[in-house]
N, C-alpha and C positions, 0 to 999 in steps of 0.2 A: 887861927883859921886853919881849917883842914885843907890840905892840898890833895887832890886826886891824881892818881897816876894816869898815864895815857891808857894803860890797860883797863883801868876801872872806867874811864870815860868811854872807851870803845865798847866795853860790855854794856854800860848804861845806854849808849846810843843804839846798840843792837837790840836791847830790850825795848827801847822806845820805838825802834823801827818795827819790831814784832807787834807791839801794842798798836801802832798806827795801822799796820797791815791787817791785823785782826779787826780793828775798828772799821777799816774800809770794806773788808769782806762782809762784816756784819751789816754795815750800812747798805751794801749791794743786796744782800739777802733780804733785808727789811724792805728795800726799794722794790725788789721783785715781788715780795708778798703784797706790798701796797698796790703795785700795778695789777696783780691778780684780783685783789679786792676791788679796785676801781673798775676793772673789766666786768666783774661779777655784778657790781652795783649798776653799771650802765646797762648790762643785759637785763637785770631785774627791773630797772626803770623802764626799759623798752617794753618788756612783757607787761608791766603794770599799765603802761600807756595804751597798749593794744587791748588789754582787758577792759580798761576804762572806756575805750572807744566802743567795744562790743557791748558793754553795759549801757552806754548812751543809746546805741542803736536799739537794743532790746527794750529800753525804757520808752523810746519813741514808738516802737511797734506796739508795746503794751498800751500806751496811751491811745493809739489809734484803735486798737481792739476794744479798749474800754469805752471809747466814744461810740463804736458800732454797737456794743452791748447796750449802752444807754439808749441809743436810737431804737434798737430792736425792742427793748423793754417798753419804751414809750408807744411804739406801734402796736405791740401786743396788748397793752392796756387799752388803747383806743379800740382795737378789734374786740376785746372783751366787753367794753362799754357798748359797742354796736350790737354784739350778740345779745347782751342783756336787754338792750332797747328792743331788738326784734322779738326776743322771747316775751317781753312785756306786751308788745303789740299783738302777738298771736295768743296770748293768754297763758303764758308760762308753759310748763311741761304738759299740762293737760291740753292746752291749745295746740301745742306741737304734735301731740299724739293724734289729735283730731285731724290736723293737716296731713299727717302721715296716712291716716285711714282714707281720707279723701283722695290722696295721691294714689294709693293702692287700688282704690275703687276705679279711678279714672284709667289707670294702667290696665286693669282687668277689662273694662269696657272697650278701651282702645284695641286690645288684643282680640276681643270678640268681633269687633268691627273689621279688623284686618282679616280674620278668618272668614267672615262672611264675604268680604270683598274678594278674597282669594277663591272661595267656592264659586261665586258668581262669575268671576273671570274664567275659571276653569270650565264652567257650564257654557259660557259664551264661546270660548275657544273650541270646545267640543262641538257645539252647534255649528259654528262656522266651518269646522273641519268636516262635519257630516254633510253640510250643504255643498262644500267643494267636491267631496267624494260623489255625492248624488248628481251634481252637475256633470262630473266627468263620466259617470256611468250612463246617464240619460243622453248625453250629447257625444256620440262617438266621433 
């Protein structure tokens, strides 16, 4: 069996101490890296959670908008059916053109009537004014 001298044992213990110190330092360094990685993972998880919440809100809003679009589309279809029904009642485009002509004729007649009424109102006003002036002149 080999016997080691005290000097050899001291050297081996010193090497062992250096190896242990290097291992401890390496472990600290790895632990620090692991902590940084964990902090990064936590931050990413938080960001992902916030984005997921924003996506949920956006999906909810999109769902509401989609529902409104569906309702508006239904209302538009109903209005189109009503317009088509009215168009059919008045005889289609030709009937609508006839109604437009009748409307324009009635508007024209209404304007003529208004002009006549304005003319007669003017004549009556002038007549009353003339009578007032005549009454003032004849009755001093």
